[in-house]
C-alpha positions in Angstrom: 82.6 163.4 177.8 82.1 167.0 176.6 78.7 168.6 176.7 76.7 168.7 173.5 77.3 172.4 173.1 81.0 171.6 172.8 80.4 169.0 170.1 82.2 169.3 166.8 80.2 168.7 163.6 81.9 166.3 161.2 81.2 164.3 158.1 81.8 160.6 158.2 82.4 158.3 155.3 82.0 154.5 155.0 85.2 152.6 154.5 86.2 149.0 153.9 89.1 148.6 156.3 90.6 145.1 156.7 92.0 144.2 160.1 93.5 141.1 161.7 90.7 138.9 163.0 91.6 138.7 166.7 92.5 142.4 166.8 89.1 143.2 165.5 87.4 141.1 168.1 89.3 142.9 170.9 88.5 146.3 169.4 84.8 145.4 169.3 84.9 144.2 172.9 86.4 147.4 174.0 83.9 149.4 172.1 81.0 147.4 173.6 82.4 147.8 177.1 82.6 151.6 176.6 79.1 151.7 175.0 80.4 153.2 171.8 80.6 152.2 168.1 83.7 150.7 166.7 84.2 153.7 164.5 84.0 156.1 167.4 86.6 154.0 169.3 89.0 153.9 166.2 88.6 157.7 165.8 89.5 158.2 169.4 92.6 156.0 169.2 93.8 157.7 166.1 93.2 161.2 167.4 95.1 160.4 170.6 98.0 158.8 168.6 98.2 161.9 166.3 98.5 164.0 169.4 101.2 161.8 170.9 98.9 160.7 173.7 98.0 157.3 175.1 94.4 156.5 174.2 93.7 154.2 177.1 93.8 154.3 180.9 95.7 151.7 182.9 92.3 150.1 183.7 91.3 149.8 180.1 94.7 148.4 179.2 94.1 145.6 181.7 90.8 144.9 180.2 92.4 144.9 176.7 94.9 142.3 177.9 92.0 140.1 179.2 90.1 140.5 175.9 93.4 139.6 174.1 93.7 136.4 176.0 90.0 135.6 175.4 90.3 136.2 171.7 93.8 134.9 171.1 95.4 138.2 170.2 99.2 137.6 170.3 100.3 140.5 168.1 102.2 143.4 169.5 103.3 146.8 168.3 106.5 145.3 167.2 104.6 143.1 164.7 102.8 146.1 163.0 105.2 146.3 160.0 105.9 142.6 159.7 102.4 141.2 159.0 101.9 138.9 156.0 98.4 138.0 155.1 97.6 134.3 154.7 96.8 133.4 151.0 
């Protein structure tokens, strides 16, 4: 993590994002494991994706797979544009 003197000052806004239930559980578990907020984790994922970089190490990906099994996450990247919400 960068030193505080390298920190960037930002403005955050509250948002009402809806996510698939098991995906949210896995994200929360990863955030908890990394001792960060869910918002901080999502910001990091998005910033890495925008830069064309992978957001997670091999070790974290293994942990994500374990959390996925624990919380029943069966969705993959291929599902991302084919999701239909239950009525």
